[in-house]
C-alpha positions in Angstrom: 81.3 109.3 106.0 82.0 110.8 109.5 79.4 108.6 111.0 80.7 105.3 109.0 84.1 105.9 110.7 83.0 107.1 113.9 80.9 103.7 114.2 83.8 101.7 113.2 85.7 103.2 115.8 83.1 102.7 118.3 82.9 99.0 117.2 86.8 98.5 117.5 86.7 100.1 121.0 84.3 97.6 122.3 86.2 94.5 120.9 89.3 96.1 122.4 87.8 96.3 125.8 86.7 92.7 125.5 90.3 91.4 124.5 91.8 93.6 127.0 89.8 91.6 129.7 90.8 88.3 128.1 94.6 89.4 128.2 94.3 90.2 131.9 92.8 86.7 132.4 95.9 84.9 130.7 98.5 87.1 132.4 97.0 86.1 135.7 96.7 82.6 134.6 100.3 82.8 133.6 101.5 84.0 136.8 99.5 81.3 138.8 100.8 78.6 136.6 104.5 79.7 136.5 104.2 79.6 140.4 102.8 76.1 140.1 105.8 75.2 137.7 108.2 76.5 140.4 106.6 74.6 143.1 106.7 71.3 141.3 110.2 71.9 139.9 111.3 72.1 143.5 109.2 68.9 144.7 110.8 67.1 141.6 114.2 68.2 142.8 113.7 67.5 146.5 111.2 64.6 146.4 111.7 63.0 143.0 108.6 61.1 141.8 106.8 60.5 138.5 103.6 62.4 139.9 105.6 65.4 140.4 107.6 65.3 137.1 104.1 64.7 135.2 102.7 67.8 137.2 105.7 69.9 136.4 105.1 69.2 132.7 101.6 69.7 132.8 101.8 73.0 134.4 104.8 74.0 132.1 102.7 73.1 129.1 99.7 75.1 130.4 102.2 78.3 130.8 103.2 77.8 127.2 99.6 77.6 126.2 98.7 80.8 128.1 101.5 82.4 126.8 100.7 81.8 123.3 97.0 82.8 123.8 98.3 86.0 125.3 100.5 86.9 122.6 97.8 86.1 120.1 95.5 88.2 122.2 97.9 91.0 122.4 98.4 90.8 118.7 94.8 91.2 118.2 94.6 94.1 120.3 97.5 95.6 118.6 95.7 95.2 115.3 92.4 96.8 116.6 94.4 99.8 117.9 95.8 100.2 114.3 92.6 100.1 112.7 91.3 102.8 115.1 94.1 105.0 114.0 93.2 104.4 110.4 89.7 105.5 110.9 90.8 108.4 113.2 93.1 109.6 110.4 90.2 109.4 107.7 88.1 111.5 110.2 91.0 113.9 110.0 91.2 113.9 106.2 87.1 114.4 105.8 87.7 117.4 108.3 90.4 118.8 106.0 93.7 117.9 107.6 95.9 116.0 105.4 99.0 116.3 107.7 98.8 112.8 109.0 99.4 111.4 105.5 102.7 111.4 103.4 102.7 114.3 101.1 105.6 112.9 98.7 107.9 115.8 98.9 110.7 113.8 97.4 108.7 113.2 94.0 108.2 117.0 93.5 110.1 117.8 90.1 109.9 121.1 88.7 110.9 120.1 85.3 108.1 117.6 85.2 105.7 117.8 82.1 102.8 118.5 84.5 103.0 117.4 88.1 104.7 120.6 89.5 102.1 122.9 87.9 99.2 121.1 88.9 100.1 120.4 92.7 100.4 116.6 92.4 103.0 116.5 95.3 103.8 118.3 98.1 101.7 119.4 101.2 97.8 119.4 100.6 98.8 118.1 96.9 96.7 115.4 95.2 99.1 112.7 96.5 98.7 113.9 100.0 95.0 113.4 99.8 95.1 110.2 98.0 98.0 108.3 99.4 97.3 105.4 101.8 100.0 103.0 100.8 101.4 100.5 103.3 104.6 99.4 100.9 107.4 101.5 99.6 106.6 100.0 96.2 102.9 100.7 96.5 103.8 104.4 97.0 106.2 104.5 94.4 103.6 102.9 92.0 101.0 105.4 93.1 103.3 108.4 92.5 104.1 107.1 89.0 100.4 106.6 88.3 99.8 110.1 89.3 102.9 111.5 87.2 101.8 109.5 83.9 98.8 109.5 81.6 97.5 106.2 80.9 97.4 105.8 77.1 95.4 102.4 77.4 91.6 102.5 77.3 91.2 99.1 78.5 93.5 99.8 81.5 91.3 102.7 82.5 88.3 100.5 82.4 89.9 98.0 84.5 91.2 100.5 87.0 87.8 101.7 87.3 86.2 98.4 88.0 88.9 97.6 90.6 88.5 101.0 92.5 84.7 100.5 92.6 85.1 97.1 94.1 87.6 98.3 96.6 86.0 101.3 97.7 82.8 98.8 98.8 85.2 96.7 100.7 85.2 99.1 103.8 86.1 96.7 106.6 88.8 94.9 104.5 90.3 98.1 103.6 90.7 99.2 107.1 92.2 96.2 108.1 94.8 96.4 105.2 95.7 99.9 106.0 96.3 99.1 109.5 99.3 96.7 108.6 102.6 98.1 109.6 104.4 99.9 106.9 106.9 98.1 104.8 109.5 100.5 104.0 111.9 98.4 102.0 111.6 98.4 98.2 112.8 94.7 98.3 116.2 94.8 96.7 117.9 92.5 99.1 119.2 90.2 96.6 121.5 92.8 94.6 124.9 92.1 95.4 124.0 89.1 97.8 125.0 86.1 95.3 128.6 85.7 96.1 131.3 86.4 93.3 134.2 84.8 95.1 134.9 81.5 93.4 136.2 80.0 96.9 132.9 81.1 98.6 130.9 79.7 95.9 132.4 76.4 96.3 132.0 76.6 100.1 128.4 77.5 99.7 127.3 75.2 96.8 129.1 72.0 98.0 127.8 69.2 100.1 130.9 69.1 102.6 129.1 71.3 105.2 126.2 68.9 105.5 128.9 66.0 105.7 130.9 67.6 108.3 127.8 68.6 110.3 126.7 64.8 109.9 129.7 63.4 111.3 130.1 65.9 114.3 126.6 64.9 115.2 127.3 60.9 114.9 130.5 61.8 117.2 128.4 63.7 119.6 125.9 60.7 120.1 128.7 58.0 120.2 130.2 60.3 122.8 127.1 60.4 125.0 126.7 56.7 124.5 130.4 56.3 125.5 131.1 54.4 122.6 134.1 56.8 121.1 135.9 59.3 123.4 134.9 63.0 123.4 138.1 63.8 121.5 136.4 62.9 118.3 133.4 65.2 118.8 136.0 68.0 120.2 138.1 67.7 117.3 135.1 68.1 115.0 133.6 70.9 117.1 136.9 73.0 117.0 137.4 72.1 113.3 133.9 73.4 112.5 134.3 76.5 114.5 137.5 77.3 112.8 135.8 77.0 109.5 133.0 79.0 110.5 135.4 81.9 111.4 137.3 81.7 108.3 133.9 81.6 106.3 132.8 84.5 108.3 135.6 86.9 107.1 134.7 85.7 103.4 131.0 85.9 103.8 130.9 88.8 106.1 129.6 91.3 103.4 126.5 89.3 102.8 125.9 88.2 106.4 126.1 91.7 107.6 123.5 92.8 104.9 121.3 89.9 105.6 121.3 90.2 109.6 118.3 92.5 110.6 116.1 92.1 107.4 113.6 90.0 109.3 111.6 92.8 110.8 111.9 94.8 107.5 110.6 92.2 105.4 108.3 90.2 107.4 105.9 93.3 107.1 105.1 91.7 103.6 103.3 88.7 105.4 100.2 90.3 107.0 99.9 92.4 103.6 99.7 89.1 101.9 97.4 87.4 104.0 94.9 90.0 103.6 95.3 90.0 99.9 94.8 86.0 100.0 91.9 86.1 102.3 89.6 88.4 100.1 87.8 87.0 97.2 88.1 89.8 94.5 85.6 90.1 91.9 87.0 92.6 89.3 89.1 91.4 86.5 92.2 93.3 87.6 92.4 92.4 91.1 91.5 88.7 90.2 94.4 88.5 87.7 96.8 90.4 90.2 96.0 87.7 93.1 96.2 85.0 90.5 99.8 86.0 89.9 100.6 85.9 93.7 99.2 82.3 94.2 101.8 81.2 91.3 101.2 77.4 91.4 103.9 75.5 93.1 105.6 78.9 93.8 102.9 80.7 95.6 104.1 84.1 97.0 102.7 83.6 100.6 104.5 80.3 101.2 107.8 81.7 100.0 107.7 84.9 101.9 106.7 82.7 105.1 110.0 80.6 104.3 112.1 83.8 103.8 110.7 85.0 107.1 111.6 82.2 108.8 115.1 82.1 107.3 115.7 85.7 108.3 114.2 85.2 111.9 117.1 82.7 112.3 119.6 84.9 111.4 118.3 87.4 113.9 118.5 84.7 116.5 122.4 83.9 116.4 122.5 85.8 119.3 125.8 86.4 121.7 129.2 85.2 121.3 128.6 81.9 123.4 125.8 81.0 121.1 127.9 81.6 118.1 130.5 79.6 119.2 128.1 76.6 120.3 125.9 76.7 117.1 128.6 77.0 114.7 130.9 74.4 116.5 128.0 71.8 116.2 125.9 72.6 113.1 128.0 75.1 111.1 125.1 77.4 111.7 126.1 80.4 109.5 127.3 78.5 106.6 124.2 76.3 106.5 121.7 79.3 107.0 123.4 81.1 103.9 123.0 78.0 102.0 119.4 77.8 102.7 119.1 81.6 102.0 120.6 81.0 98.6 118.5 77.9 97.8 115.4 80.1 98.5 116.8 82.8 96.1 117.5 80.2 93.4 113.8 78.8 93.6 111.8 82.0 94.3 114.1 84.8 93.0 112.8 84.5 89.4 109.2 85.5 90.6 110.0 88.1 93.4 110.0 91.0 90.9 106.4 90.1 89.8 105.1 89.4 93.1 106.3 92.7 94.6 104.9 94.3 91.1 101.4 92.8 91.9 101.4 94.0 95.8 102.6 97.5 94.7 99.6 97.7 92.3 97.0 96.4 94.6 98.4 98.8 97.2 98.1 101.8 94.9 94.5 100.7 94.0 93.5 100.6 97.7 94.6 104.4 97.9 92.3 105.0 94.8 89.3 103.0 96.4 89.6 104.9 99.7 89.6 108.2 98.1 86.4 106.9 96.1 84.9 105.8 99.4 85.5 109.2 101.1 84.2 111.3 98.0 80.8 109.5 97.2 79.5 112.4 95.3 82.3 111.9 92.6 81.6 110.3 89.4 83.6 108.1 87.0 84.7 109.4 83.7 84.0 108.0 80.4 86.4 107.7 77.5 85.6 109.4 74.3 86.3 107.7 71.0 89.3 108.9 69.4 87.6 109.5 66.2 85.5 112.0 68.1 86.2 115.9 67.6 86.0 116.4 71.5 88.9 116.1 73.8 87.0 117.0 77.0 83.2 117.4 78.0 82.8 118.4 81.3 79.7 119.0 83.0 79.4 120.9 86.4 83.1 120.0 87.1 85.3 121.7 90.0 88.5 121.3 91.4 88.9 118.4 93.7 90.9 120.5 96.4 87.9 122.5 96.9 84.8 121.3 99.1 81.8 120.6 97.0 79.8 123.1 99.6 81.9 126.2 98.4 83.3 124.9 94.9 81.6 126.8 91.9 81.2 124.1 89.1 81.7 124.8 85.5 80.8 123.1 82.3 83.1 123.1 79.4 83.9 121.5 76.1 87.4 121.4 74.2 87.5 120.1 70.8 90.6 119.0 68.9 92.9 121.5 67.4 91.4 124.3 69.3 93.2 127.0 71.4 90.8 128.4 74.0 92.1 131.8 75.4 90.6 132.4 78.9 90.7 135.9 80.0 89.7 137.6 83.2 90.7 139.7 86.2 93.2 138.6 89.2 91.5 136.1 91.5 88.6 135.5 89.1 89.2 131.8 88.6 91.2 131.3 85.6 94.2 129.5 86.9 91.9 127.3 89.3 90.1 126.3 86.4 93.0 125.4 84.3 94.2 123.4 87.2 90.7 121.8 87.6 90.9 120.5 83.9 94.5 119.2 84.4 94.1 117.5 87.8 90.7 116.2 86.8 92.1 114.7 83.7 94.9 112.8 85.6 92.4 111.4 87.9 90.2 110.2 85.2 93.0 108.7 83.4 93.8 106.6 86.3 90.2 105.5 86.7 89.6 107.5 89.7 85.9 109.2 90.3 86.3 112.9 89.5 84.3 116.1 90.9 82.1 116.4 88.3 78.3 115.7 87.2 79.9 113.9 84.1 83.3 114.1 82.6 84.3 112.6 79.1 87.6 112.8 77.8 89.9 111.5 74.7 93.0 109.8 75.7 96.0 112.2 74.9 99.3 113.3 76.6 99.2 116.3 78.9 101.8 119.0 79.1 101.5 122.4 81.2 103.5 125.3 81.7 102.0 127.4 84.8 104.6 127.8 87.4 108.0 128.6 85.9 110.5 130.1 88.3 113.9 131.5 88.0 117.1 129.6 89.3 119.9 131.9 90.8 122.1 128.7 91.2 122.2 128.1 87.7 122.3 131.7 86.8 119.2 131.4 85.0 116.7 134.4 84.8 112.9 133.8 84.9 112.3 134.8 81.2 115.1 132.3 80.3 113.5 129.4 82.4 110.1 130.2 80.7 111.8 130.0 77.2 113.3 126.7 78.0 110.0 125.3 79.2 107.9 126.5 76.3 111.0 125.0 74.1 110.5 121.6 75.8 106.6 121.8 75.3 107.3 122.4 71.6 109.4 119.3 71.2 106.8 117.1 73.2 104.1 118.4 71.1 106.1 117.3 67.9 106.9 113.9 69.3 103.6 112.8 70.7 100.5 111.9 68.8 98.2 114.4 70.6 98.6 116.6 73.5 96.3 118.8 75.6 98.3 121.6 76.7 97.8 123.9 79.5 99.4 127.5 79.9 99.0 130.2 82.3 100.0 133.6 81.3 103.2 132.7 79.3 106.0 135.1 78.8 105.4 137.0 82.0 109.1 138.0 82.0 108.9 140.6 79.3 107.3 143.8 78.4 103.6 143.9 77.5 104.1 144.5 73.5 107.0 141.9 73.5 104.8 139.6 75.4 101.9 140.0 73.1 103.8 139.3 69.9 105.7 136.3 71.2 102.5 134.8 72.7 100.8 135.2 69.3 103.8 133.6 67.5 103.8 130.8 70.0 100.1 130.0 69.8 100.2 130.4 65.9 102.9 128.0 65.8 101.4 125.7 68.4 98.2 125.5 66.5 100.2 123.7 63.5 100.5 120.6 65.7 98.2 117.9 67.1 97.4 119.8 70.2 94.4 121.4 72.0 95.5 124.2 74.3 94.2 125.9 77.2 96.0 129.4 77.8 94.9 131.8 80.6 96.1 135.5 80.1 95.6 139.0 81.2 96.4 140.3 77.7 92.9 141.1 76.2 94.6 141.8 72.9 95.3 138.2 72.7 92.0 137.4 72.5 91.8 138.9 69.0 93.0 135.8 67.4 89.6 134.6 67.5 88.7 137.2 64.9 91.4 135.8 62.4 90.4 132.3 62.8 87.2 131.3 64.6 87.5 127.8 63.7 90.9 127.4 65.6 90.8 130.0 68.3 88.0 130.3 71.0 87.5 133.1 73.5 86.2 132.2 77.2 86.4 134.4 80.1 85.6 134.8 84.0 83.9 138.1 84.6 83.6 140.1 87.6 81.5 142.8 88.9 82.6 146.1 90.2 80.5 148.0 92.8 81.5 148.9 96.4 83.3 145.6 96.7 84.3 143.1 93.8 82.1 140.4 93.2 83.3 137.2 91.5 81.0 134.5 89.9 83.7 132.0 89.2 81.7 130.8 86.2 83.3 130.6 82.9 81.5 132.0 79.9 82.4 132.6 76.3 83.7 136.0 75.2 86.4 138.2 76.3 86.7 139.8 80.1 85.5 143.3 80.2 86.2 144.2 83.8 89.7 144.3 85.3 90.4 144.6 89.1 94.1 145.4 89.5 93.7 149.3 89.5 90.4 149.2 91.3 91.7 147.1 94.2 94.9 149.1 94.3 92.9 152.4 94.3 90.7 151.2 97.3 93.7 150.2 99.3 95.4 153.5 98.8 92.3 155.3 100.0 92.1 153.0 103.1 95.5 154.0 104.3 95.2 157.8 104.0 
């Protein structure tokens, strides 16, 4: 992967160097031609002739041509630099530095059914490793996908096909990711449609157009000396007065519209990239078709919106305000055009933004798939099958494949798997491996496993409960509330994969054991498969009472001069514990 990105950076550098030379040529050409414009402007003024005027216009046209070409060239250079930045960030990612990407701290929610326990958001989280979105809505869509388990097998398969296609579109993805971030959620129309009856009449009537037409007629007739300038000046000051009155009425709307051009024009290059690629997978083709939208194409609509917002930005200073509004009622006409745009396109905007957000999120998944070529795509198990999970050599996606110890594991319906083992033996990591892999698989992402098969169910975890002093809530009380929430969740969902890590830690050993037995016994009555890690070996005796429902697994260690960890899951109950052993060695080392 390093080599691919490094080769791309080298390629971009070479193209950037070529364009820099071309841009330098245009810059010098502009200087020379501008001097020629000044010379012929002087000649035309001091010694008027047709030739001098023609040469003046010729060199001025050349100057405009070089100006446009230089701007196009500079824009291309800027895009190449942003593409280099994209590749450099991916190289950092491959080296284990995720700090250059957003970690989504605003999505951290300790009360969520699994995201807090499984490190879905926050520094070095799953979101941090995956997120490459360029729009705010795309980021929200990605976060939503990682917080929800898809219950639609067809949707999972469509996602897989889309991710596979996007992972192969290396050059297109780099260009797409190089677009400037679009920070708006595109809610600009909320509150913009005016409710004041007077302002509605002012905007919807044809009177402004009639007034502007009459003013322009008086202007032309004044220039031709057909009518005195009094008529034009009368209309000029009348329209300026109307514009000032209208400004007070429409001020809230105009202030909110002002400055939106830069914010929303960012959608244009994103849309152009989507329009410029011929997708093959069904989901991407369907999303693009929605954006094309017949007579209300998204790209055309956004280009028009960009032009309207640009005109708002160009209203300029007080002098320009007086001239433009006095002659053509600039503000009122612009707001009329803006509202007409909304009347035509607003019904489609929500669907368009939704499509862009979905593609944006899928591009992040596709980039992750490309960066992790050794991962495999999961398969959905038929719901009639007895297995919930069949994993072969699965490992946690946060671990490098060079150091990770893979494990194979099967979880059946209605099973309660009790995982025992010493501290740091790998219990919690294994539970998180299953949870995170399940989330990735349900989104159609490739997972860190030789193979991973799963039944579509809901997911709930309780692994990282904490106290809350601000709410006067103890650790034990917080955990009881979490387990209550879990029980209610299991009752009202058709089937649930439950992941628990050392429940009832906030009480004494005997009470903890009795409570754990009671809770797991109650949980076994519902449609749930349970993975529970514990240090309490007595809990493993549940298997003796009901071998069909309770199953013991463990992570064993070897005690010698040093503790040896295998990190391999196996059937049975852990025999070796390390807390007293490590503590004894620590005390000896400080004596």
